[in-house]
N, C-alpha and C positions, 0 to 999 in steps of 0.2 A: 430758786436755785436747785432744789431737790427735783422739781419737775423737769428742769432743763437737763440735769444729770441723768435722770432716768431715760430721757429721750435720746441723749447722746449714747448711753450704754446700749440701748435697744438698737440704735442705728448701727453702732459698731458691731454688734453681734450679728446683725443681718448681713453686713458686709463680709464678716468673717465666714458665715455660712456660704455666701455666694462664692467667696474666694476658694473655700474648701472644695465645693462642688466643681468649680472651674478647674482646679488643679487635678482633681480626680478624673474628670472627663478628658483633660488634656493628656494625662499620663496613661490612660487606658490604651491598650494596644491589641490589635488582632494579629495573632501569630499564624502565619500561613505555613503549614507543615505537610509533608508527604510521607505516607506510609507505603512501604513497598515490600515485595517478596517475589522470588522466582516461581513459587508454587501458588496454586489457586486456593481460595478459601474453603474448598471442599476438604482440605486436610486440617486437622485440629490446630496445628501450630500456627496456621495463618487465620483460621476461622476465629480464634480468640482475639486476634488483633482487630479484625474487622467488626466483630460483634460485641467486644467488651472494651478493649483498650481505647479504640478511637471514640466511641460514643461516651464512655465514662470520663475520658480526659476532658472532653468538651463540657460535660455536665458539671464536673467537679471544679473546673476553672471558673465557670459561671457562678457556681454556688459559693465560691470563695469571696465573692462580693467586691472584688477589686476593679471591676469594670473590664477586665481582659477577656479575650475569647480566642478560640482556636478554630481555624478554617482548614479542614483536611482535604487533601487530594489523595485518593487511594488508587494505587497502581500495583495490582497483583498479577499472578500468572505470567511472569516474565515480561511484563509491559516495559520495565525499565532495564532489567538485566536478567541473565539466565542463571541456572543453578551453580555454574562455575564461578560466578562473580558476586555472590551475596555479600561477602566480606568487603569487597571493593565498592559495591553499590552503596553501602552505608558509609564506608570510610570516605568516599569522595563526595558525599552529599547528594547523590541521585535520589536517595531516600533519607529523610531525616530520622525516621524510625523504621525498623524492619526486622524480619527474622533472618539471622545469619546461620547458614548451614555449615558448621565447622567440620562435619565429616568429610568435606571436600578440601579441607585445609590442614592436612597433616604436617605440612612444613611451616606455614605461617602461624597456626594455632595448635601446636603439638600437645600441650597440656590438656586442652579441651577434648582431645581424642583418647583419653585414657581408657574409656570403656571399650574401645575397639581393639585394645591390646589385652583385654581381660574377658574373653568370651566364656560362655557357660557359667556365669557367676550369678546373675539375677535378671529376671524379666519383669520384676515388680516396679511399676512406674513410680510408686510412692517412695520406694527405697532409692531409686535412681535420682529422683528429684532431691531427696535429702542429701545424697552424696554430692550432687552438683552444687547445692547451696552451701554445704559444709566446706567444699573445696574453695569456693570464692570467699568464704569467711576466714579460713585458716591459712590459705596459701596466697600471699601477696602477689606472687608472680602471675596468678590467674587474671587479676584485674589489670596488672601492668601490661599484659599481652593485648588486652582490648585497647588500652591507652595508646600503645604503640601504633595501633591501626586506627587512631583518631575516633575511638568509640567509647561509650560508657555502657557498661553492662547493667541491664535492668532485671533480667530474670532468666533462669535456666530453662531449656527445652529438652524433654526426653521423649522417648517413644516406646512402644510395646516391643515385645521380644521378636527376634528375627526368625522367620520361617522361610520356606522356599516355594516358588512356583516354577514349574518346568513343563516341557513338552513331553516328558517321559516319567514313568513312575519311579519312586525311590523307596527301596526297602532296606538298603544298607548304604554306607558311604562308598562302597565299591561302585555303586551305580552312577556316581558323578565323575568318575575317572575319565579324563579326556573331554569332558563337556565344558562348553563356554558358559560361564555364569556371570551375570551382573553382580559385581562386588566392588563398589567404588572406593578408590583410594585407600583409606585406612582399613576398610573392610576386606581388602584383598588378602590380608594375612590369615583370614579365617578359612580359606580354602587351601592354604599351603599344607602340604603333606597328604592331601586327598587325591591329587592327580588332576583336579579340575583347573581350568584356566580362568583367571579373574578378568572381567571386562569392566572398564570404567564407564560410569554413566549416572544418571539421576532418574528418579521416578518419571518425570515428564517424557523421557525418551525410551523407557523400557518397552512399552507396548509395540511400537514400530520396530524396535531393535530385535525383539524376539520374533515378531511376525516376518521380518525380512531375513532372519538368520544370522544377525550380528551376534546373538547369544541364544543359548538353548533354554534359558530361564534365568533365575536370579535369587539372591538372598535379599529379602526385604521384610518390612514390617506389615502386618495384616491391615493396619489402618491406612496404609498407602496402597496395598495390593488391590483392595476392593474399589476404592474411588477411581483408580486409574484403569479398572477393568482388566487387570493383568491375567486374571483367570480365564479370560477369553482366548488368550494366545498361549497360555501355559496352564492347561486345565488341571494338572496334577499339583495340588497344594499339599505340601508336607509340613506338618507341625514338628519343628526341630527344637524349638525353645532354646536358641543359642544365647539368649540374653538380650536385654534391651540396651539401647544406646543413650548416652548423653550426646545428642547429635547437633546441638546448636543453642542459640540464645536469642532473646529479643534485646536489641541494643538501640542506642541513639547516637547519631553523629555528634562528636564532641563539640564541634563549633556551634551546632544547634543547641546542645545542652548548655553551653556557656552563655548563650543568648537569652536563656529563660530565667525568670526570677526564681528565687529560692523556693517559694511556695509551690511553683509549678514543678520544679525538680522533685520535690517531696511527693507530689501527686504521681509522677511517673515512676518513682522508685516503688511506691506502694502498688501501682498497677503492674509493675514487673513481677512482684511476688504473686499477685493474683493471677497473672498470666500463667505462671508456672503451675500453680495448683489447678486452675481450670482446664488447661490443655491436657494435663495428666489425667484428670477425672474423665474427660471426654474419651481419651484413648482407652482407658481401662474399661469403660462401658462399651465402646464400639468394637474392640478387638474380637471378643467372643461373638458378638452379633454379626460381624462381617463374615466370619467363617461360616456361619449358618446360612447367610444370604448367598454366599458364593456356591455353597453346596446345592441350594435350591436352583441356582442358575447353571448347573451342570458341572461344577468343579468336582474333582475327585479328591476328597479330603482323607488323608491318612496321617498317622503319627509315627515318627521314627522311633524304634525301640530304644529303651534306656541303654541297653548294651552298646548300641551303635553310637548313641550320643557320647557315651564315655570313651568309646574307641576314637571318635572324632576329636574329642578334647585331648586325648593322649597322643595321637599321631601328629598333631600340630607342633611345630618347633616352638621354643620358648620365646614367643613374640613379645611377651611382657619384658623379659630381661633385655632383649635386643632394643626395645623402645627406650627402656630406662637408661641403659648404657649409652646409647646414641645421644640422648638429650642431656644426660649429666655431663657429657664431654663438652656440650655447648653452654654449660653453666646453668642449666635449668633444673629445678628440684623435682625431677620426674620420679625419683624413688619415693619421696614424701607423698607425692600425688598418688602413686600406685598403692602405697601402704594405706593411705586414707581411704581410697576407693574400697579396698578389700576389708579394712577394719569396719567401716560403716556398714558395708553389705552384710558381713557376718553378724555384727551386733544387732542388725535389724532382722535377723532370722534367715538370711539367705544361706544356702548350702552349695557352695561352689563345687563344680566337678573337678576343678583344678585350682590350687592355691597359688596364684600367679606371683604373690609377693615373697614366696619362699626362695631363698638363695640369692636375693637381690644384693 
């Protein structure tokens, strides 16, 4: 009887193993996902998606040992949608995961645009990243805005400080009076009071726009200026250091998110944080390098005097108060967002040329 019992137990165990393996194989799934962006991978905020988020998500899902896998389709450089539709591109599922440029969404994503209403505060990408992360941690309305547009926030995206490329030299803010400058959407407020005319647009259209006379130059980040060869059409590059932006985020379509098992959601949350840190590090490294490279290629590099920077900050209307008042009337906690922005900046060592939270 003992022998028979052992045989039965062994047989049962074998069947159990077979059943377990069968269930595992049957439940294993290949998730077909699309990563998208309006911009090409030559810019850091898309480069990190292509070089880190996509390959690491596949590797980590495989390493989890649950039998699942991810099959990616990558569609960058406007293959699915242009810079005006990054929010809708992920919202509608054209991309399951992508970079959303909130700088073009002052109406739909107003709170994400706080940095555009507080110029001349900080150009430090690490400080800006900390601010963006703190806002999503402390202000529930930040994540609610993403939810409203059928998305899940994964990580903040910041960029280096804003400088200028123009067809003409700039020695004072008087030199831009009457000039047409690319300053898209929320950035348009930065030229108010200077006499310059803001022109809407995105990095992919700046080159041809300046070449054909749509604009005389523009305000932009150095890490965007060099890859798009803007110094070829606007050879006068002026370091203004107007402050860096919180200009977007990496997000996932909410329907896609809900279709993923919990362990995969955890993987993407961690990758979102890594995305923020890695793209900020790349930007910090490349900003100075790109200025040197543009100079070698014929760009005329100059720095706007501090007195002119202070004058610029002073002649601007109180765009922070305008922004706060307008959004508070809509029931949005813009005052808390602006105060958090300024508090984190100052506590991190920034020395704003204007304290935009005063008098709110």
